[in-house]
C-alpha positions as CSV (number, residue, x, y, z in Angstrom):
1,M,86.8,-25.1,32.1
2,K,86.6,-27.8,29.5
3,K,84.1,-29.9,31.6
4,S,82.0,-26.3,32.1
5,F,81.9,-25.7,28.6
6,V,80.4,-29.7,27.6
7,N,77.7,-28.9,30.3
8,L,76.9,-25.5,28.5
9,L,76.5,-27.0,25.4
10,I,74.2,-29.4,26.6
11,V,72.0,-26.8,28.4
12,I,72.0,-25.3,25.1
13,T,71.7,-28.6,23.2
14,A,68.5,-29.2,25.6
15,A,66.6,-26.4,25.1
16,A,67.4,-26.0,21.7
17,S,65.4,-29.5,21.5
18,L,62.8,-28.4,23.8
19,G,62.1,-25.4,22.0
20,G,61.6,-27.5,18.8
21,F,59.7,-29.6,20.4
22,T,57.0,-26.6,21.9
23,T,56.8,-25.6,18.7
24,T,55.8,-28.5,17.0
25,V,53.1,-29.4,19.8
26,F,51.9,-26.1,19.4
27,A,51.2,-26.1,15.9
28,Q,49.9,-29.5,15.7
29,A,47.1,-28.7,18.4
30,D,46.3,-26.1,16.2
31,A,46.1,-28.4,13.4
32,D,44.6,-30.8,15.9
33,V,41.2,-28.1,16.1
34,A,41.2,-27.7,12.0
35,A,40.8,-31.9,11.8
36,K,38.6,-32.4,14.4
37,F,36.4,-29.6,13.2
38,V,36.3,-31.0,9.7
39,D,36.1,-34.5,10.6
40,A,32.6,-33.8,12.7
41,A,31.4,-31.6,9.8
42,K,32.0,-35.0,7.4
43,A,30.2,-37.5,10.1
44,S,27.4,-34.8,9.8
45,S,23.9,-36.5,7.5
46,D,24.1,-33.2,5.5
47,S,27.1,-34.2,2.8
48,Q,27.2,-30.5,2.3
49,L,28.8,-29.6,5.9
50,G,31.9,-31.3,4.9
51,G,32.6,-28.9,2.1
52,I,32.1,-26.1,3.7
53,A,33.9,-26.9,7.2
54,S,37.1,-27.6,4.8
55,E,36.9,-23.9,2.8
56,L,36.7,-22.5,6.4
57,T,39.4,-24.7,7.7
58,S,41.7,-23.1,4.6
59,K,40.7,-19.9,5.1
60,V,41.7,-20.5,8.8
61,Q,45.3,-21.4,8.0
62,S,45.5,-18.3,5.6
63,L,44.4,-15.8,7.9
64,G,47.0,-17.3,10.0
65,T,50.0,-17.4,8.3
66,A,49.1,-13.8,6.5
67,T,49.6,-12.8,10.2
68,G,52.7,-14.2,11.1
69,G,51.2,-16.6,13.3
70,N,50.3,-14.0,15.9
71,S,49.3,-15.6,18.9
72,A,45.7,-13.3,19.5
73,I,44.6,-13.7,16.1
74,T,45.1,-17.5,16.1
75,S,43.5,-18.2,19.8
76,K,40.3,-16.8,18.4
77,L,41.0,-18.5,15.0
78,N,40.7,-21.3,16.9
79,S,38.6,-20.6,19.3
80,T,35.9,-20.1,16.2
81,L,36.6,-23.8,15.0
82,S,36.3,-25.4,18.9
83,S,32.7,-23.3,19.6
84,L,31.5,-24.5,15.7
85,T,32.9,-28.4,16.4
86,G,31.4,-27.5,19.8
87,G,28.0,-26.9,18.5
88,Q,28.4,-23.3,20.3
89,D,27.2,-21.5,16.9
90,S,26.7,-18.4,18.5
91,A,29.6,-17.6,20.5
92,A,31.1,-19.2,16.6
93,L,29.6,-16.2,14.8
94,A,30.8,-13.6,17.8
95,S,34.5,-14.3,17.6
96,A,34.6,-14.6,13.8
97,F,32.4,-11.1,13.0
98,K,34.4,-9.7,15.8
99,L,37.7,-10.5,14.4
100,A,36.6,-9.2,10.9
101,S,36.1,-6.0,12.4
102,S,40.0,-5.8,13.9
103,A,41.4,-2.2,13.1
104,K,44.9,-3.8,13.2
105,L,44.4,-6.2,10.6
106,T,46.2,-5.5,7.0
107,P,44.4,-5.3,3.8
108,E,44.9,-8.3,2.9
109,Q,44.1,-9.6,6.4
110,L,40.8,-8.0,6.4
111,G,40.0,-9.4,3.5
112,L,40.4,-12.9,4.9
113,A,38.9,-12.9,8.0
114,K,35.8,-11.3,6.5
115,Q,36.2,-14.5,3.8
116,M,36.4,-16.5,6.8
117,G,33.3,-15.3,8.6
118,N,31.3,-15.5,5.3
119,L,31.9,-19.1,5.5
120,A,31.3,-19.4,9.3
121,S,28.2,-18.2,8.5
122,A,26.9,-20.1,5.6
123,Y,28.4,-23.1,7.7
124,V,26.0,-22.1,10.3
125,V,23.0,-21.4,8.1
126,Q,23.4,-25.0,6.6
127,K,23.9,-26.8,9.5
128,N,20.7,-25.1,11.3
129,F,18.5,-24.4,9.0
130,A,19.0,-27.1,5.9
131,T,15.8,-28.6,6.8
132,L,13.3,-25.6,7.5
133,D,10.4,-25.9,6.0
134,G,9.5,-23.9,2.8
135,S,13.0,-22.3,3.2
136,Q,15.4,-24.8,1.4
137,G,15.8,-22.6,-1.6
138,D,16.2,-19.6,0.2
139,V,18.3,-21.2,2.5
140,A,20.2,-22.8,-0.5
141,T,20.7,-19.2,-1.8
142,I,22.1,-17.9,1.6
143,V,24.8,-20.6,1.3
144,T,25.6,-20.6,-2.0
145,S,26.2,-16.7,-1.7
146,L,28.2,-16.7,1.2
147,R,30.6,-19.2,-0.1
148,A,31.2,-17.5,-3.0
149,G,31.5,-13.9,-1.5
150,K,28.2,-12.3,-3.2
151,I,26.6,-10.6,-0.1
152,K,24.0,-8.7,-2.2
153,D,22.8,-11.7,-3.5
154,A,21.8,-13.8,-0.1
155,V,20.8,-10.2,1.7
156,P,16.4,-11.1,-0.3
157,S,16.9,-15.0,0.9
158,L,18.5,-13.7,4.5
159,K,15.4,-11.3,5.1
160,N,13.3,-14.4,3.9
161,V,14.3,-16.7,6.6
162,A,14.5,-13.9,9.0
163,T,11.1,-14.0,9.8
164,S,9.8,-17.0,9.1
165,A,7.1,-17.9,11.3
166,K,8.7,-21.6,11.6
167,L,12.0,-20.7,13.3
168,T,12.7,-22.1,16.8
169,D,14.4,-19.8,19.0
170,N,17.7,-20.7,18.8
171,Q,17.4,-20.1,15.2
172,K,16.0,-16.8,15.3
173,Q,18.8,-16.3,17.7
174,L,21.6,-17.0,15.1
175,I,19.7,-16.1,12.2
176,T,19.3,-12.3,13.6
177,T,23.1,-12.2,14.9
178,I,23.5,-13.2,10.6
179,T,21.6,-10.6,9.1
180,D,22.3,-7.8,11.3
181,K,25.8,-8.5,10.1
182,Y,24.9,-8.3,6.7
183,V,22.1,-6.5,6.7
184,P,22.8,-4.1,9.4
185,G,19.7,-2.9,11.4
186,F,17.2,-5.1,10.0
187,S,16.6,-6.8,13.1
188,K,15.2,-3.5,14.9
189,A,13.2,-2.1,11.6
190,S,11.6,-5.7,11.4
191,G,11.1,-5.2,15.1
192,A,9.2,-2.3,15.0
193,V,7.0,-3.1,11.7
194,N,6.0,-6.2,14.2
195,E,4.6,-4.3,16.8
196,I,2.8,-1.7,14.6
197,K,1.1,-4.7,12.7
198,K,-0.2,-5.2,16.5
199,I,-1.8,-2.2,16.6
200,P,-5.7,-2.2,16.1
201,G,-6.3,-0.8,12.7
202,F,-2.7,-2.0,11.0
């Protein structure tokens, strides 16, 4: 009987130790994802990216805490950072925007999710458009405005960049995704105007 009790204690202790170890591993994995993203941003030749990345990871951590470590939300947060680290900017934006449109978040959590989406957008714009010929002023305005959460201030510059004739196909896709988020329906309206311009007499 005494031996059985001792064995039981050993099993309980081992299980507790394993549980603690597992929790630490998962927590560390999340921290590693954030660290890799920030390190990659700081290693870039663009000095702005490191600062934006740090703000974004801070907001990600705040949202993770606010949602009580919800596994589904944590997965999306990690996915956003991992995609940005791997250069999959479209996938990162999709993940961030989808999270911000979730109906299951509380008002506080939703606010954090929107701020996270703004910072992810600012990061993508800075990374992909900072050197766009003739658009540096608009890009700076977009990035500064989104980081500050002043969406209205970013709208005119978003429209200017989105209609630039110097965009690559990848840039067009990214700026369309971002512009449609903050100026719903803009790409459709812009496309309609372009089609009209092709008609003789216009």
